[in-house]
C-alpha positions in Angstrom: -25.5 124.0 130.9 -28.7 123.0 129.3 -29.8 126.6 128.9 -26.5 127.5 127.1 -26.9 124.6 124.8 -30.5 125.6 123.9 -29.4 129.2 123.4 -26.6 128.1 121.0 -29.0 125.9 119.1 -31.5 128.8 118.7 -28.7 131.2 117.7 -27.4 128.7 115.1 -30.9 128.3 113.7 -31.4 132.0 113.4 -28.1 132.5 111.6 -28.7 129.5 109.3 -32.2 130.8 108.5 -30.8 134.2 107.3 -28.4 132.4 105.0 -27.3 134.8 102.3 -29.2 137.7 103.8 -26.3 138.4 106.1 -25.3 142.1 105.9 -22.2 143.2 104.1 -19.6 144.0 106.7 -17.6 147.2 106.9 -14.3 145.3 106.8 -15.0 144.2 103.2 -14.5 147.3 101.2 -14.5 148.4 97.6 -11.6 150.2 95.9 -12.6 153.7 96.9 -13.0 153.0 100.6 -9.9 150.8 100.9 -7.7 153.4 99.4 -7.6 155.2 102.7 -6.4 152.2 104.7 -2.7 151.7 105.2 -1.7 148.2 103.9 2.1 148.7 103.9 4.7 147.8 106.5 8.3 149.1 106.5 11.0 146.4 107.0 14.4 147.7 108.1 16.7 145.3 106.3 19.5 145.3 103.7 19.1 141.8 102.2 16.4 141.5 99.6 16.5 137.7 99.5 15.9 137.4 103.2 12.9 139.8 103.1 11.5 137.9 100.1 11.8 134.5 101.6 10.3 135.5 105.0 7.4 137.2 103.1 6.8 134.0 101.2 6.9 132.0 104.5 4.2 134.3 106.0 2.0 133.7 102.9 2.5 130.0 103.4 1.4 130.3 107.0 -2.0 131.4 105.7 -1.9 128.3 103.4 -2.2 130.4 100.2 -0.6 128.6 97.2 1.7 130.9 95.3 0.6 131.4 91.7 3.4 133.7 90.5 6.6 135.2 92.0 8.5 137.9 90.2 11.5 139.1 92.1 12.5 141.7 89.5 9.1 143.4 89.9 8.8 142.5 93.6 5.4 140.9 93.2 3.9 137.8 94.7 0.5 136.6 93.5 -1.4 133.8 95.1 -4.0 131.4 93.8 -7.6 131.6 95.0 -8.2 129.9 98.3 -11.6 128.9 99.6 -12.6 130.7 102.8 -12.1 128.8 106.0 -15.3 127.8 107.9 -16.0 127.6 111.6 -15.0 124.0 111.5 -11.5 124.8 110.1 -9.7 126.7 112.8 -6.2 125.8 111.5 -6.8 128.0 108.3 -6.1 131.6 109.0 -7.6 133.3 105.9 -11.0 134.0 107.5 -10.1 136.6 110.2 -12.7 136.9 112.9 -15.6 134.8 113.9 -18.0 136.7 111.7 -15.8 136.1 108.6 -15.7 132.4 109.5 -19.5 132.3 109.9 -20.0 133.9 106.5 -17.5 131.5 105.0 -19.4 128.6 106.6 -22.8 129.7 105.1 -21.6 130.9 101.7 -18.9 129.9 99.3 -16.1 132.5 99.5 -12.7 132.6 98.0 -9.8 135.0 98.6 -6.6 135.9 96.8 -3.6 138.0 97.9 -1.2 140.3 96.0 2.0 141.2 97.9 4.7 143.6 96.7 8.2 144.1 98.1 9.6 147.5 97.1 13.1 148.9 98.0 13.0 152.0 100.2 15.6 154.1 102.1 17.0 151.8 104.9 14.9 148.8 104.0 11.9 147.6 102.1 8.2 148.4 101.9 6.0 145.3 101.9 2.3 145.9 100.9 -0.5 143.4 101.0 -3.8 143.5 99.1 -6.4 140.7 99.8 -9.4 140.4 97.5 -12.5 138.4 98.2 -15.2 137.0 96.0 -18.5 135.3 96.8 -20.0 132.5 94.6 -23.0 133.3 92.4 -24.8 130.1 92.0 -27.3 130.1 89.1 -29.8 127.9 90.7 -30.9 124.2 90.9 -28.8 122.3 88.3 -30.7 120.0 86.0 -28.3 117.2 86.4 -29.5 116.0 89.8 -29.5 112.3 90.8 -33.2 112.1 90.0 -32.9 113.3 86.5 -29.9 111.2 85.7 -31.7 107.9 86.3 -34.4 106.2 84.3 -38.0 106.4 85.5 -40.0 103.2 86.0 -43.3 104.7 84.8 -42.1 106.0 81.4 -41.2 104.0 78.3 -37.6 103.5 77.4 -36.3 106.5 75.3 -33.3 106.3 73.1 -31.9 109.6 74.2 -28.2 109.3 74.9 -27.8 112.6 76.9 -30.0 111.9 79.9 -28.1 114.4 82.1 -28.8 118.0 81.2 -26.4 120.9 81.4 -26.7 124.2 83.2 -27.9 127.2 81.2 -24.9 129.2 82.3 -22.0 128.3 84.6 -21.8 129.6 88.1 -19.5 132.6 88.7 -17.8 134.6 91.3 -18.9 138.2 92.3 -16.1 140.5 93.6 -16.7 141.8 97.1 -13.7 144.2 97.3 -10.7 144.0 99.6 -10.7 142.0 102.8 -9.1 144.5 105.2 -9.0 142.2 108.2 -6.9 139.6 106.3 -4.6 142.4 105.1 -4.0 143.8 108.6 -3.5 140.3 110.1 -1.0 139.5 107.4 0.9 142.8 108.0 0.9 142.1 111.7 2.4 138.7 111.1 5.0 140.1 108.8 6.0 142.7 111.4 6.3 139.9 114.0 8.3 137.7 111.5 10.8 140.6 110.8 11.2 141.6 114.4 12.8 138.3 115.3 
């Protein structure tokens, strides 16, 4: 028991020490590599409304807020959702322990695009999940220490004590999250098989 606890502490320290130096996994792919992976499921049904509502229910199971629904075009677009960490097992957007570990150590957000297209004998439902990683500029100048007055300096009449960042932090696209797409498709197949 004690040996397992020590081993887990050492493993956690090693992973934490690597931080952002974690390798890019093969399940996060760019547009060219992801084009070869099937992200569509066939749903044998004749009622578009039932297929649409069940698809929206599956998206809500992953706790993605819907940004836009267009039934005429058959498109569902979600808002960005911050990636679930190891301490949030009830969120399903980080698929796999390695994705949860990366989301724990780095700010990640995901977004999904789902399309429902009529086909012979049913509908084709396709899912695309995109992932972005936060690009933090660096140490902000408006820390708690710079926002307070110092005791050893004379009083200055400067009204803007808190500085601003030189440029805002941004998000760097990481390509498609294939694991999230495949998990969503499996959940859609399960939902439509009932």
